[in-house]
N, C-alpha and C positions, 0 to 999 in steps of 0.2 A: 581493181582492188577494192574490196569492201571496206567500209569505214568500221573501225573497231571502237566501240564505246566502253571506256574503262570505268570501273567503280570509283567513287570518290576516294576510298581507301587506297586503291591501286595508284591513282594519280598522285596522292600524297606520298606514298612510298617511293614512287619513281622520282618525284620532284625532290624529295629529301636526299635520295641516293645520288641524283645528278648534282645537287648543290654540294654535297660532301666530296664527290669525285672532283668537281671543278676546283673547290677550295684547296684540296690536297695537291692536285696537279699544279695549280698556280703557285702554291708555296714552293713546290719542288723546282719550278721554273725560276722563280725569284732567287732561291738558294743557289741555283746554277748560274746566276748572273744575267738571266733574261729579265732585265729590269731597266726601265727608262730613266731619264734625267728627272731630278726633283728640283723644283724651284727653291731658291734660298728662302729660309724662314719656315719651311715645313717641318713638322716633327719627324723624329727618327724612331721607329720606322715610319715612313710616310704612307698616307692613304691616297696620295695624289695620283699615283701612276698604276693603279690596280689593273688597268686594261692592258698594260704592256705585254705581259706573258701571253695573252690571247693573240695579240697582233704580231708579235715578233718571235714566237717559239719556232723552233726548227721543225722540219717535216716529220722526223721520227717522233718527236714529242707530240705533235698534233695527231699522228696516227695512233699513238698510245692512248691519247685522250678519247678520240672518236671510236676506237675499238671498245674501250671500256663503256663509253656512252651507249653504243649499239647493244652491248650485252644487257644494260639496264632496261632499255626500251624494247628489247626483244627483236631487234633488226639484225639479221644475220647476213645482209647483203654487203 
Protein backbone atom coordinates (compact mmCIF):
# COMPACT_ATOMS: atom_id res chain seq x y z
CA UNK A 1 0.00 0.00 0.00
CA UNK A 2 1.34 3.39 -0.94
CA UNK A 3 1.74 6.10 1.65
CA UNK A 4 -0.83 8.86 1.34
CA UNK A 5 0.38 12.34 2.21
CA UNK A 6 -2.48 14.58 3.22
CA UNK A 7 -2.51 18.33 3.06
CA UNK A 8 -2.33 20.23 6.32
CA UNK A 9 -5.93 21.39 5.82
CA UNK A 10 -7.12 17.79 5.37
CA UNK A 11 -5.20 16.62 8.45
CA UNK A 12 -6.78 19.42 10.46
CA UNK A 13 -10.26 18.63 9.11
CA UNK A 14 -9.92 14.95 9.93
CA UNK A 15 -8.44 15.64 13.35
CA UNK A 16 -11.26 18.01 14.25
CA UNK A 17 -13.87 15.53 12.99
CA UNK A 18 -12.31 12.68 15.00
CA UNK A 19 -12.14 14.85 18.13
CA UNK A 20 -15.83 15.77 17.79
CA UNK A 21 -16.80 12.17 17.05
CA UNK A 22 -14.97 10.91 20.12
CA UNK A 23 -16.33 13.62 22.41
CA UNK A 24 -19.93 13.05 21.31
CA UNK A 25 -19.54 9.27 21.53
CA UNK A 26 -17.93 9.38 24.99
CA UNK A 27 -20.72 11.66 26.28
CA UNK A 28 -23.32 9.16 25.02
CA UNK A 29 -21.44 6.34 26.73
CA UNK A 30 -21.27 8.24 30.02
CA UNK A 31 -24.97 9.13 29.73
CA UNK A 32 -25.69 5.41 29.25
CA UNK A 33 -23.86 4.62 32.47
CA UNK A 34 -20.50 3.52 31.07
CA UNK A 35 -18.65 5.53 33.66
CA UNK A 36 -16.16 4.46 36.28
CA UNK A 37 -15.85 5.22 39.97
CA UNK A 38 -14.88 8.70 41.04
CA UNK A 39 -12.71 9.22 44.11
CA UNK A 40 -14.33 11.21 46.87
CA UNK A 41 -13.65 14.93 46.77
CA UNK A 42 -13.76 15.22 42.97
CA UNK A 43 -16.16 17.77 41.45
CA UNK A 44 -19.40 16.64 39.84
CA UNK A 45 -19.32 16.05 36.95
CA UNK A 46 -15.84 14.67 37.39
CA UNK A 47 -12.98 14.90 34.94
CA UNK A 48 -11.19 12.07 36.73
CA UNK A 49 -12.55 9.13 34.78
CA UNK A 50 -12.65 10.41 31.21
CA UNK A 51 -10.96 7.25 29.92
CA UNK A 52 -13.60 4.82 31.20
CA UNK A 53 -15.98 4.94 28.19
CA UNK A 54 -13.10 4.01 25.87
CA UNK A 55 -12.02 1.08 28.05
CA UNK A 56 -15.39 -0.31 29.10
CA UNK A 57 -17.80 0.40 26.24
CA UNK A 58 -19.61 -2.58 24.81
CA UNK A 59 -18.77 -4.13 21.46
CA UNK A 60 -21.71 -2.54 19.65
CA UNK A 61 -20.73 0.91 20.90
CA UNK A 62 -17.11 0.37 19.85
CA UNK A 63 -18.23 -0.84 16.42
CA UNK A 64 -20.32 2.33 16.10
CA UNK A 65 -17.33 4.49 17.00
CA UNK A 66 -14.86 2.77 14.69
CA UNK A 67 -17.31 2.65 11.77
CA UNK A 68 -17.72 6.43 12.06
CA UNK A 69 -13.95 6.85 12.50
CA UNK A 70 -13.29 4.84 9.34
CA UNK A 71 -15.68 7.06 7.38
CA UNK A 72 -13.72 10.13 8.49
CA UNK A 73 -10.34 8.71 7.49
CA UNK A 74 -11.67 7.07 4.35
CA UNK A 75 -10.91 3.49 5.37
CA UNK A 76 -13.67 1.22 4.09
CA UNK A 77 -12.09 -2.03 5.30
